[in-house]
C-alpha positions as CSV (number, residue, x, y, z in Angstrom):
1,M,70.4,5.5,-61.0
2,T,71.0,3.9,-57.6
3,I,74.2,2.2,-56.9
4,T,73.6,-1.1,-55.0
5,A,75.9,-3.1,-52.8
6,S,75.9,-6.0,-55.2
7,D,77.6,-4.0,-58.0
8,I,79.7,-1.8,-55.8
9,T,83.0,-3.1,-57.3
10,A,81.8,-2.5,-60.9
11,D,82.9,0.5,-62.9
12,V,80.4,3.4,-62.9
13,T,80.2,5.4,-66.1
14,A,80.6,9.1,-66.2
15,A,76.9,9.5,-67.2
16,E,75.8,7.4,-64.2
17,L,78.0,9.4,-61.9
18,Q,76.6,12.6,-63.3
19,R,73.0,11.4,-62.7
20,L,73.9,10.7,-59.1
21,L,75.4,14.2,-58.7
22,D,72.4,15.8,-60.4
23,A,70.0,14.0,-58.0
24,Q,72.0,15.1,-55.0
25,R,72.2,18.7,-56.3
26,A,68.4,18.7,-56.8
27,A,67.8,17.5,-53.3
28,H,70.1,20.2,-51.9
29,A,68.4,22.9,-53.8
30,A,65.1,21.8,-52.2
31,D,66.7,22.2,-48.7
32,P,69.8,24.4,-49.2
33,I,70.4,25.2,-45.5
34,P,69.3,22.2,-43.3
35,D,68.8,23.1,-39.7
36,A,71.0,21.6,-36.9
37,A,68.4,18.8,-36.1
38,T,68.5,17.6,-39.7
39,R,72.2,17.6,-39.9
40,R,72.6,15.8,-36.7
41,D,70.1,13.2,-37.7
42,R,72.0,12.6,-40.9
43,I,75.2,12.2,-38.9
44,D,73.6,9.8,-36.5
45,R,72.2,7.7,-39.3
46,L,75.5,7.5,-41.0
47,V,77.2,6.5,-37.8
48,A,74.5,3.9,-37.0
49,G,74.8,2.4,-40.4
50,V,78.6,1.9,-40.0
51,L,78.3,0.6,-36.4
52,E,75.6,-1.8,-37.3
53,H,78.0,-3.5,-39.7
54,T,81.2,-3.5,-37.6
55,A,81.7,-7.2,-37.6
56,E,81.2,-7.5,-41.4
57,L,83.5,-4.5,-41.9
58,A,86.2,-6.0,-39.9
59,D,85.9,-9.3,-41.6
60,A,86.0,-7.7,-45.0
61,L,89.1,-5.5,-44.0
62,A,90.8,-8.8,-43.0
63,A,90.0,-10.4,-46.2
64,D,91.1,-7.4,-48.3
65,F,94.5,-7.2,-46.5
66,G,95.0,-10.8,-46.3
67,S,95.8,-10.5,-42.7
68,R,94.5,-7.7,-40.4
69,P,93.5,-8.1,-36.7
70,T,89.8,-7.4,-35.9
71,T,90.8,-5.2,-33.1
72,T,93.1,-3.0,-35.3
73,S,90.1,-2.5,-37.7
74,L,87.7,-1.7,-34.9
75,E,89.9,0.6,-33.0
76,I,91.2,2.6,-35.9
77,D,89.0,2.1,-39.0
78,I,85.6,2.0,-37.4
79,L,85.8,3.5,-34.0
80,G,88.5,5.9,-34.7
81,A,86.2,8.7,-36.0
82,L,83.7,8.6,-33.3
83,Q,85.3,11.0,-30.9
84,S,85.8,13.7,-33.6
85,I,82.2,13.2,-34.8
86,A,80.8,13.6,-31.3
87,H,82.8,16.7,-30.9
88,T,81.3,18.1,-34.2
89,R,77.7,17.1,-33.1
90,D,78.1,19.0,-29.8
91,H,79.2,22.2,-31.5
92,L,76.8,22.3,-34.4
93,E,74.7,25.2,-33.4
94,E,77.7,27.3,-32.3
95,W,79.5,26.7,-35.7
96,M,76.3,27.2,-37.8
97,A,75.5,30.6,-36.2
98,P,76.3,33.7,-38.3
99,T,79.4,35.5,-36.9
100,Q,79.3,39.3,-36.5
101,A,82.2,41.1,-38.3
102,Q,83.5,44.6,-37.5
103,A,81.4,47.0,-39.5
104,G,82.9,48.1,-42.7
105,L,84.1,51.5,-44.0
106,G,84.9,52.8,-40.7
107,G,81.9,51.4,-38.9
108,I,79.1,52.5,-41.2
109,I,78.3,49.1,-42.9
110,P,77.1,46.4,-40.6
111,T,78.4,43.0,-41.7
112,Q,78.0,39.3,-40.7
113,V,79.3,36.1,-42.1
114,Q,76.9,33.4,-42.9
115,H,78.3,29.7,-42.7
116,R,76.2,27.9,-45.3
117,P,76.7,24.5,-47.0
118,K,78.7,24.3,-50.3
119,G,76.3,21.9,-51.8
120,V,77.5,18.4,-53.0
121,V,80.9,17.1,-51.7
122,G,83.0,14.4,-53.3
123,V,85.1,12.2,-51.1
124,I,87.8,10.0,-52.6
125,G,89.2,7.5,-50.0
126,P,92.5,5.6,-49.7
127,W,93.2,1.9,-49.2
128,N,95.1,1.9,-46.0
129,F,92.3,2.9,-43.7
130,P,89.5,2.8,-46.2
131,V,86.6,3.2,-43.8
132,V,87.6,5.9,-41.4
133,L,89.1,8.2,-44.1
134,V,85.9,8.4,-45.9
135,F,83.6,8.0,-42.8
136,A,85.2,11.0,-41.0
137,P,85.2,13.6,-43.8
138,A,81.7,12.5,-44.9
139,A,80.4,13.1,-41.4
140,E,81.9,16.6,-41.3
141,A,80.5,17.4,-44.7
142,L,77.1,16.4,-43.4
143,A,77.6,18.6,-40.4
144,A,78.2,21.5,-42.7
145,G,74.9,20.7,-44.4
146,N,76.0,19.2,-47.6
147,R,75.2,16.0,-49.6
148,V,78.1,13.6,-50.1
149,M,79.3,11.2,-52.8
150,I,82.0,8.8,-51.8
151,K,84.4,7.1,-54.2
152,F,85.7,4.0,-52.1
153,S,89.0,2.5,-52.8
154,D,89.1,-0.2,-55.4
155,M,91.9,-2.0,-53.6
156,A,89.5,-3.0,-50.8
157,P,86.6,-4.4,-52.8
158,R,85.0,-6.5,-50.0
159,T,85.1,-3.6,-47.6
160,A,83.6,-1.4,-50.2
161,E,80.7,-3.8,-50.7
162,V,80.0,-3.9,-46.9
163,F,80.5,-0.2,-46.5
164,A,78.1,0.7,-49.3
165,R,75.5,-1.5,-47.9
166,A,76.0,-0.1,-44.4
167,V,75.5,3.5,-45.7
168,A,72.5,2.5,-47.9
169,S,70.8,0.8,-44.9
170,R,70.4,4.2,-43.2
171,M,70.9,7.0,-45.8
172,S,69.1,7.8,-49.0
173,P,71.4,8.1,-52.1
174,E,70.3,11.8,-52.2
175,E,72.0,12.2,-48.9
176,V,75.1,10.0,-49.1
177,V,75.9,7.5,-51.9
178,V,78.9,5.2,-52.2
179,V,80.5,4.0,-55.5
180,G,83.3,1.6,-56.1
181,G,84.9,0.8,-59.4
182,G,88.4,1.1,-60.6
183,L,90.7,3.7,-62.4
184,D,88.0,4.6,-65.0
185,T,85.5,5.4,-62.3
186,A,88.1,7.3,-60.3
187,R,88.9,9.5,-63.2
188,A,85.2,10.2,-64.0
189,F,84.6,10.9,-60.3
190,S,87.4,13.4,-60.3
191,D,86.0,15.1,-63.3
192,L,82.5,15.8,-61.8
193,R,81.7,19.4,-61.0
194,F,81.4,19.1,-57.3
195,D,81.1,22.0,-54.9
196,H,84.1,20.6,-53.0
197,L,86.4,17.6,-53.6
198,F,88.2,15.9,-50.7
199,F,91.0,13.4,-51.4
200,T,93.2,11.2,-49.3
201,G,96.0,9.4,-50.8
202,S,99.4,9.7,-52.4
203,P,101.0,12.9,-53.7
204,K,101.2,11.1,-57.2
205,V,97.5,10.6,-57.4
206,G,96.8,13.8,-55.6
207,R,98.2,15.8,-58.5
208,L,95.9,14.0,-61.0
209,V,92.8,14.7,-58.7
210,A,93.8,18.3,-58.3
211,A,94.4,18.8,-62.1
212,A,91.0,17.3,-62.8
213,A,89.2,19.4,-60.2
214,G,91.1,22.5,-61.4
215,A,89.6,22.1,-64.9
216,N,86.2,22.7,-63.3
217,L,87.5,25.2,-60.7
218,V,86.3,22.8,-57.9
219,P,88.0,23.6,-54.6
220,V,90.0,20.6,-53.4
221,T,91.3,19.4,-50.0
222,L,94.3,17.1,-50.4
223,E,95.4,14.9,-47.5
224,L,98.6,13.3,-48.7
225,G,101.7,11.9,-46.9
226,G,105.5,12.4,-47.1
227,K,108.8,11.6,-45.6
228,N,108.0,12.1,-41.9
229,P,111.1,12.7,-39.7
230,A,111.7,11.7,-36.1
231,I,114.6,13.5,-34.4
232,V,115.9,12.2,-31.1
233,A,117.5,15.3,-29.4
234,P,120.8,15.2,-27.6
235,D,118.7,15.2,-24.3
236,G,116.2,12.6,-25.6
237,D,115.4,9.4,-23.8
238,I,116.7,6.8,-26.4
239,A,114.8,3.9,-25.0
240,G,111.5,5.8,-24.7
241,A,111.9,7.3,-28.1
242,A,112.6,3.9,-29.6
243,V,109.4,2.6,-28.2
244,R,107.3,5.4,-29.6
245,I,109.0,5.6,-33.0
246,A,108.7,1.8,-33.4
247,G,105.0,2.1,-32.4
248,G,104.3,4.8,-35.0
249,R,106.3,2.9,-37.7
250,M,104.5,-0.4,-37.1
251,L,101.0,0.7,-36.8
252,N,99.0,-1.0,-39.6
253,N,102.5,-2.5,-40.5
254,G,103.7,1.0,-41.5
255,Q,100.9,1.8,-44.0
256,V,100.0,5.1,-42.3
257,C,100.5,8.6,-43.8
258,L,101.7,9.8,-40.3
259,S,104.4,7.1,-39.7
260,P,107.9,8.3,-39.2
261,D,109.9,7.4,-42.4
262,Y,113.4,8.2,-41.0
263,A,115.0,9.0,-37.6
264,F,118.0,10.9,-36.5
265,V,119.9,10.1,-33.3
266,P,123.2,11.3,-31.8
267,A,126.1,9.4,-33.6
268,A,127.5,8.3,-30.2
269,R,124.1,6.7,-29.3
270,K,123.5,4.8,-32.6
271,D,124.0,1.3,-31.2
272,E,121.9,2.2,-28.2
273,F,119.1,3.2,-30.3
274,V,119.3,0.1,-32.6
275,A,119.2,-2.2,-29.6
276,A,116.3,-0.2,-28.0
277,Y,114.4,-0.3,-31.3
278,R,114.9,-4.0,-31.6
279,D,113.6,-4.5,-28.0
280,A,110.5,-2.4,-28.8
281,I,109.7,-4.4,-31.8
282,A,110.1,-7.6,-29.9
283,T,107.6,-6.2,-27.3
284,Y,105.1,-5.5,-30.0
285,F,105.8,-8.7,-32.1
286,P,107.5,-11.4,-30.1
287,T,106.9,-13.6,-33.1
288,F,106.2,-12.5,-36.7
289,A,105.8,-15.3,-39.3
290,D,102.6,-16.7,-37.9
291,N,101.6,-13.9,-35.6
292,P,97.8,-13.0,-36.2
293,D,98.5,-9.5,-35.0
294,V,100.5,-8.7,-38.1
295,V,98.9,-6.6,-40.9
296,S,99.8,-7.8,-44.3
297,M,100.8,-5.4,-47.2
298,I,97.6,-4.5,-49.1
299,D,98.7,-6.1,-52.4
300,D,101.6,-7.7,-54.3
301,A,102.5,-4.4,-56.0
302,N,103.0,-2.7,-52.7
303,Y,104.9,-5.7,-51.3
304,R,107.2,-5.6,-54.2
305,R,107.6,-1.8,-54.1
306,V,108.7,-1.8,-50.4
307,T,110.9,-4.8,-50.7
308,G,112.5,-3.3,-53.7
309,L,113.4,-0.1,-51.8
310,V,115.1,-2.2,-49.2
311,D,116.9,-4.4,-51.8
312,D,118.1,-1.1,-53.5
313,A,119.4,0.3,-50.3
314,T,121.3,-2.8,-49.3
315,A,122.8,-3.2,-52.8
316,K,124.2,0.3,-52.5
317,G,125.8,-0.4,-49.1
318,A,123.1,0.0,-46.4
319,T,123.0,-2.4,-43.4
320,E,119.7,-4.2,-43.1
321,H,118.5,-5.1,-39.6
322,V,115.6,-7.6,-39.8
323,L,113.9,-7.4,-36.4
324,V,112.3,-10.8,-36.0
325,P,113.4,-13.8,-33.8
326,E,116.5,-15.5,-35.3
327,A,114.6,-18.9,-35.6
328,E,112.2,-17.1,-38.1
329,L,114.9,-15.5,-40.3
330,A,115.0,-18.8,-42.3
331,A,111.4,-18.5,-43.1
332,L,111.8,-15.1,-44.8
333,P,110.7,-13.8,-47.2
334,L,106.9,-14.2,-46.8
335,A,105.9,-13.0,-50.2
336,D,102.8,-15.3,-50.4
337,A,101.4,-13.8,-47.2
338,R,102.7,-10.2,-48.2
339,R,104.4,-9.9,-44.7
340,I,107.3,-7.6,-44.6
341,P,109.2,-7.9,-41.4
342,P,110.0,-5.0,-39.2
343,T,113.3,-3.6,-40.6
344,L,115.8,-0.9,-39.7
345,L,118.2,0.4,-42.3
346,T,121.4,2.0,-41.2
347,D,124.3,3.6,-43.2
348,V,122.0,4.2,-46.1
349,P,123.8,5.9,-49.0
350,A,122.5,9.3,-50.3
351,D,121.7,7.7,-53.7
352,A,119.4,5.1,-52.4
353,Q,115.9,5.3,-53.8
354,I,114.3,4.9,-50.3
355,H,115.2,8.6,-49.7
356,G,113.0,9.7,-52.6
357,E,109.5,8.3,-51.7
358,E,107.3,7.6,-48.8
359,I,108.0,4.1,-47.6
360,F,104.5,3.1,-46.4
361,G,105.7,-0.1,-44.9
362,P,107.4,-1.4,-41.7
363,V,110.8,0.0,-42.6
364,L,112.7,2.7,-40.8
365,V,115.8,4.5,-42.1
366,L,118.2,5.6,-39.3
367,H,120.6,8.6,-39.6
368,T,123.1,9.9,-37.2
369,Y,124.2,13.4,-36.3
370,D,127.2,15.0,-34.6
371,D,125.3,18.3,-34.2
372,V,121.5,18.3,-34.0
373,D,121.5,21.2,-36.4
374,E,122.5,18.7,-39.1
375,A,119.3,16.9,-38.6
376,I,117.3,20.0,-38.5
377,A,118.8,21.2,-41.8
378,Y,118.3,17.8,-43.5
379,T,114.6,17.9,-42.6
380,A,114.2,21.6,-43.6
381,A,115.8,20.8,-47.0
382,G,113.3,18.1,-47.9
383,E,109.7,18.3,-49.1
384,H,107.3,19.3,-46.3
385,P,106.0,16.2,-44.4
386,L,102.7,15.6,-43.0
387,S,104.0,15.3,-39.5
388,S,107.3,15.8,-37.8
389,Y,108.4,14.2,-34.5
390,W,110.9,15.5,-31.9
391,F,111.9,13.4,-28.9
392,G,113.5,15.5,-26.2
393,G,112.7,18.5,-24.0
394,D,111.1,21.8,-24.9
395,T,114.5,23.2,-25.4
396,A,116.1,25.9,-27.6
397,D,116.9,23.1,-30.0
398,F,113.3,22.2,-30.3
399,Q,112.2,25.7,-30.8
400,R,114.8,26.1,-33.5
401,F,113.4,22.9,-35.1
402,V,109.8,24.3,-35.1
403,Q,111.0,27.6,-36.5
404,L,113.2,26.2,-39.3
405,T,111.1,23.4,-40.6
406,T,107.7,23.2,-42.2
407,S,105.2,20.3,-41.8
408,G,101.4,19.7,-41.4
409,A,102.0,19.2,-37.6
410,V,104.6,18.7,-35.0
411,S,104.4,16.2,-32.2
412,R,106.9,16.1,-29.3
413,N,107.7,13.0,-27.5
414,D,104.9,10.8,-29.0
415,F,103.2,9.7,-32.2
416,A,100.4,11.7,-33.9
417,L,99.5,13.9,-31.0
418,A,98.0,16.7,-33.1
419,Y,95.9,14.2,-35.1
420,N,94.1,13.3,-32.0
421,N,93.1,16.9,-31.0
422,D,89.7,17.7,-32.4
423,D,90.2,21.4,-31.8
424,V,93.0,21.8,-34.3
425,P,93.1,21.3,-38.0
426,F,94.6,18.1,-39.5
427,G,96.3,18.5,-42.9
428,G,99.5,18.8,-44.8
429,A,101.7,21.5,-46.3
430,G,103.1,21.6,-49.8
431,M,103.7,18.0,-51.0
432,S,101.9,16.5,-48.0
433,G,98.6,18.2,-48.8
434,S,96.6,21.4,-48.6
435,G,93.6,22.3,-46.5
436,G,92.5,20.6,-43.3
437,Y,89.7,19.0,-41.5
438,H,88.8,17.5,-38.1
439,G,86.3,19.5,-35.8
440,K,85.6,23.0,-36.7
441,A,88.3,22.9,-39.4
442,G,86.3,20.3,-41.2
443,F,83.0,22.3,-40.8
444,D,84.9,25.3,-42.2
445,T,86.4,23.4,-45.0
446,F,82.9,22.2,-46.2
447,S,81.2,25.5,-45.7
448,N,80.8,28.6,-47.8
449,H,81.6,31.6,-45.5
450,R,79.5,34.3,-47.1
451,P,79.7,37.9,-45.8
452,I,76.4,39.8,-45.7
453,A,76.8,43.5,-45.7
454,Q,74.0,45.9,-45.3
455,S,73.5,49.7,-45.7
456,D,70.6,52.0,-44.7
457,L,72.6,55.1,-45.6
458,P,70.6,57.8,-47.5
459,V,73.3,58.1,-50.2
460,A,75.0,55.5,-52.4
461,L,78.7,54.7,-52.0
462,V,79.6,53.7,-55.6
463,P,79.1,57.2,-57.2
464,N,82.1,58.3,-55.3
465,L,84.3,56.2,-57.6
466,L,82.7,57.2,-60.9
467,P,83.2,60.2,-63.1
468,P,83.3,63.1,-63.4
469,L,86.9,62.9,-62.2
470,T,87.2,66.5,-61.1
471,D,90.5,68.3,-60.4
472,E,89.7,68.2,-56.7
473,R,89.2,64.4,-56.7
474,V,92.5,63.9,-58.8
475,A,94.4,66.1,-56.3
476,G,92.9,64.4,-53.3
477,A,93.8,60.9,-54.5
478,E,97.4,61.9,-55.3
479,A,97.7,63.5,-51.9
480,M,96.5,60.4,-50.1
481,A,99.0,58.2,-52.1
482,K,101.8,60.5,-51.2
483,G,100.8,60.5,-47.5
484,A,100.6,56.7,-47.4
485,A,104.1,56.5,-49.0
486,A,105.5,59.0,-46.5
487,D,104.0,57.1,-43.6
488,T,105.4,53.8,-44.7
489,V,108.9,55.1,-45.4
490,S,108.8,56.8,-42.0
491,R,108.1,53.4,-40.3
492,L,110.9,51.7,-42.2
493,D,113.3,54.5,-41.3
494,G,112.4,54.3,-37.7
495,R,113.0,50.5,-37.5
496,A,116.3,51.0,-39.3
497,Q,117.5,53.6,-36.8
498,S,116.3,51.5,-33.8
């Protein structure tokens, strides 16, 4: 079966998905290790298909969100992957080449590691950046020599139709195929026996995807989110930090897995930060209600979820700072347009629901500290976020923060710095995900690293482990075990004495 653009939003049955997988698997078997030229050609055709439909994609994204600037869609969702893809193209031969390992068994068994395709990769995309977050991993899977099946988000149906048509204009379904559909299709897709499954989305759905893949022992990469902290250090520039935290919070109207969810500032500088944050928001959005640069919440359910978190916090005693011009306050709320205004919450009580889930909207929770170790301890005690932010110098405080907390990445003095470096892996830790991609990390994720060991020795090695178990062999094994134990204890004793 071939999925066409006209029926991309329809549910696809498990049997139809299996037929698509079988077709890709057969094509892969006919060319299991494509050369660099073939891989580069596939990447270039995928990129060409997307770029030839940029205007349609941007229009579709605006329609799916309700309001989304064309420039935002172009810069992030369509062009955002190109630098990383170019980096991958440039290094293909280098990454594909077998690597020589140290010879085994004391240097007598030559061994190399072959980097070969896994086979067919499934990619499940999210709704917040529905194009780039399937486009980029698909390109890296192609770079590793795989075939790719993409499950596009059902929350962006217009974009799904255009994207499917864009891919089909340049790629055969045996190379890359895009399916849409809703929950039933998503479940059936997760149940397929891929050679690797790549998912971007929420931890809640990530659990379901991982469980489905686990039933088939399919390896999974999970790109999730979390409660990302932003700590302004005692030596931090309050105004500069406010500008950058506000920028990270308001990108795509906060619907970004890397956005800071909460910030810590010195208690004595709380009012200074609130004023600076307000000024920063005013710079980005001097008006709000009718501003064409505002991105709407993706749907009514997410609008209600985020406003519900704010309402719960204020009902329990938090102070809500709505950061729009005073003349526009009377026009709020903007439920019909799904526009949640930039909001800062202060004095949020510990039992507020907003502490327990990723906000994924234009709302920032502000905490204060008397000692920066309070902020570090708070961050360390929570679930591991996707990204952590520190605003201040490379001081002992910062190094303590890096040592005592865990996250997918750390950026100092700006937003998402690590995400934009193609030479480092992008991924989470714990609840914010597992595995990584971008650049070589993506190539490695979608590759099977197979050691090839060789022997031209005149004798076999395995008989040395088989009977007869002579007295001499028993005594030798026992002596080696005692010697190893003695050496280990000696090292421990030496460290204790020093």
